[in-house]
N, C-alpha and C positions, 0 to 999 in steps of 0.2 A: 835889133834882136835883144831879148832880155838876157841878163847876165847869166842866169842858170843855163840857158841853152848854149850861150857862147862858151861856157866853161867846159862843155862836154867834148868828147873825142869824136870828130866827124868821120874818122877812118875806121871806126869799129861800132858794134852795137851790142847792147846788153841783152842776153837771153835769160828769160825767167821761166821756170816750171813750178809745179806744186808737188806736194808729197803723194798725190794720187798716181804719179807715174813711177813711183818707187825708184827714184834716181838716187844712187849712193851719194851721201854727203862728201865723201872723200873724192870720188870721181868728179862731182860737181865743182868742188873747189879747184881741182887741177885743171878743169876745162873752162873755168871762169863762167859758171852758170849759177844763177841765184835760185834758191828753193823757198817757196812760200808754204808754210805748214798749215795743214787742215786741222781743226780741232776735233777731238773725239772724247767720249765720256765712258769710263769703265767703272762700274759699281758706284756711280754717283760722283766720281772724281773727274773733273774736266782737265784734259791734258792737250798738248799740241803734238801732233805727229812729227817727231824728229827723226824718223827712219832709223829706229833702233839705237839711238844715241843714249837713251836713258832707260831702256827696257829691252830685254832680249826677245827674239821671236818665240823661243820656247816658253818663256815666262808668260808672254801675252796669250799664246794659243793654249797653254795649259790652263790658264784662268778661264778661257772660253770653254774648254772641255769640262771644267768644273762647274760651269753654269753662270759665269760672270755676265752681268748685263752690260752690253756694249752698244753704243750708238755713236753716230757722227753728226756733224752739222757743217753747213757751208761756211766758207770764209766770209766774214762780215763785210758790209760795204765800208765801214769805218777802217777796218784793217787794210783793205785795198787802197783807200784814199791815202792812208798813212804811208804805205809802201810806195805807191806811185809818186807821191809828193817827194819822198826821199830821192827817187830816181830822177824826177824833174829837176831838183836842186843840184844833183850831180851832173845832169845835162846830157848824158850819153843816150842816143836813140835806143829805145827799149822795145823788145818784142816779148810778150807773155804768151807762151803756149799753154793755154788753160785746159783743165780737165773737161771732158765732154759735157756739153750743155744738156745732153739727153739724160744724164744721170745725176746732175747737181744744178742748183740754182746759182752756183758760184760764178759761172760765166756771165750771167746777166748782171750780177753785182759788180763784177770786174769792169764790164762795159760802162755801167753807170759811173763808177769811180773814175775810169779813164776820161769820160766826158767832163767830169767836174775838174779834174786836174789839168786837162788840156785848156779848159776855159781860163784857168788861173795862169797857166804857162803856155800861151798860144804858139810859141815857137819850138815847143818840145815835141819831138817825135815819139809817140807812144801808140803801140798797136796791141790789140788783144785778139788772139787767134783761138777759135774753138777747135781743139785738136781732134775731137770726135774719136778719141782713142783711150779706152780704159787701161789702167794698170801699166805694165812695162812696155806696152806698145808705144805709149807716150815717151818713154825713155829712149826708145830707138829713134823716134822722130827728132828728139832733142839732140841726141848724139850726132846725127847726120846734119842737123842744123848748125852745130858747132863747126863741123867740117866745111860746110858751105860758107859760113861766116869767115873762116880762115882763108877760103878761096876767093873772098872779096865781095860777097853779096852784101848789099846795103840792107838796112832794116826793112825798108819797103819791099825790096826784092826777096828778102827772107820770108816775109809774110806771103807773098804770091807763091813762092816755092813751097812753103809748108801746106798751103791750102790745096795744092795739087799733089804733093808727095804723100799726104796722109792716106790716100786711097790705095797706096801700094804697101801699106803696113798691115800685116795679118796677125791675129791673135786667136788662139784656141785653148780652152781650158776645161778641166773637169773638177767636180767638187766631191768631197767625201759624203756630204749630206746637204739637204736643202734647209736645214734647221736655221742657219743664220739668215738666209734669204727670207724665210717665213717670219722670223723674229723682227726683221726690218720692214715687213709688210710687202715684200717683193712678190711673194707667192702665198696662196692660202695655206694655213697650218695643216689642213686635212691632206693637201697634196704632198706636203713634206712627210707626213706620217705614212702615207700610202707608198711613196717611193722608197722609204726606209724599209718597210716590210718586204718589198719586192727586190731589194738590193739593186735598185736602179741608179745608175751613175750617168749623169748627163754629159754631153759635149756641148759647150757653149761658145759663142763667138759674139760679134757685134755687127750691126749694120752700118751703112754709110753715115748715118746721123750719130752713131755712137751708142745706140740703144742695144741692150743685150738681146741676143737671138739664140734660140735653141737649134743646134745642128742635128742632134739625134740623142737617143738614149741607149744605154748599154747595160746588160746584166753583168755586174761585177766590175771591179776596179781595173783589172788588167785589160779588159776589152775597151774600156774608156780610154786608157792610155794608148792602146793600139789605134783607136779611132783618131786621136790627136795626131799620131804619127802619119796616118793616112791623109789627113787634111794638109799636113806639112808637105808630104810627097806630091800632092796634087797642085799645090799653090806656090811652092818655093821656086825662086829663080836663082840658081847658083851665082854668087858674087862674093869673092873672098874679101872684098873691101867692106862688106856689110856684115856686122855681127848678128848672131842669133841669140835670143834671150830665153832662158828657162827660169821660171820663178815658182817657188812653192810656199805654202803656208804650213811650215813645220812638217814637210813630207819629203825630206831629202833623198830617201831611198828611191822613191818613185821618180824624183828629178834625175837621179843618177841613171836609172833605167832609160828614161827618155833621152838623156844626153848620149848614152852609149848607142842607142838605136839610131839617133840622128847621125852620129859619126859614121855609120855604115851606109848612109845614103850617098848617092853620087854627088861629088863635089864638096862633101862636108867633112872629109877626114881631118883637114887642118884649118877649117874656118874658126874664127873666134866665137866662142860660146860664153855669154855672160850669165853667171848664176846669181840670183838674188832672192831675198825673202820678201814676200808680200807684206807691205807695211800695215800698221794698225787701221788706217783709213779704209783701204780696200778690204783688209782682213776682217774688219768688223761685219762686213756684208757677205763674205764668202765662207768664213769660218775655217777652222783648221783642216788641213788635208787637200787644199786646192793645189793643183799642178797646172801650169800654163806654159805655152810656147809662143813666142812672138818672133816675127821675121819679116824681111822685105820679100815681096813676091809679085805675083801678077796683079794687074790693076783691078781692084774690087769693083770699081765703078762700071767696068765693062761687063761684069757678071751680074749686075743689078737687075732685078725684075723690072718689068714695064712700069709697075706701080711706083717702085723706088725712083726710077728715072723721071717720072712725072713729078714726084715730090721734090726732087732735086731742082727741076726746072722751075717749079713754083717758088722755091726758096731762092732762086737766082744763082744757083751754084753752077 
């Protein structure tokens, strides 16, 4: 066995996430979770998403409202190799719960980097998991992964657990406008202009592969929030040990309304509700005003369409 591998701690594993899951740095430090920062560019200045350590949500979203040009890029192959090499030298079995491959090329880069590092450190356990979960749904998966690690799951067992557990995590959100999605090429600009004129607010979610999916459209903001509440009611499975997450892009009042409404639902009076601000990486694409709710619930795989089930079988899932 090489020295790096033997230097690790066989009785634990290292859990790594990235800034796309909007995991609080303070919480991550307390739970022994590493965070990889995604790069973003605002008005020509390249920065690393540090989850509001160097810029406040209000400052960032006010700049977007004022017309700042914001874009993101994937984590580079070189950065992944650098980080995974550090992990290999430390030696602890490592599991990276990576942002969905359906919305970023980072997963493919992470896999290539992992292959390169494993070739150099053949006795080092390194796993890259496509979490297929945008935004704070990824944080919920990571939080529970920490609990399962504490309960004794090995790195390999944690990978198997995550690949099955991720289909039980739900996320629903609405946007103030489609402008940011249009600017990023996600939808045609003409569609964004039309929906703005009609005051159409979408309810969005994601499919089993982690791609965004449109659940429905609503006339007005309050109806969109009520639509999210309806989706929560239909899919939530009460469990006081599992937190619910509400995150906003500088829309705290709407987040407050949604939290108060959820508290009135059966089994939710005293459940832990985590509040967070959508970070710059995701915020660059959704824009100010996003409101989202993430929670553990029914198995989404069982609700998948025939076409989705065929696709999953083709992928070997």
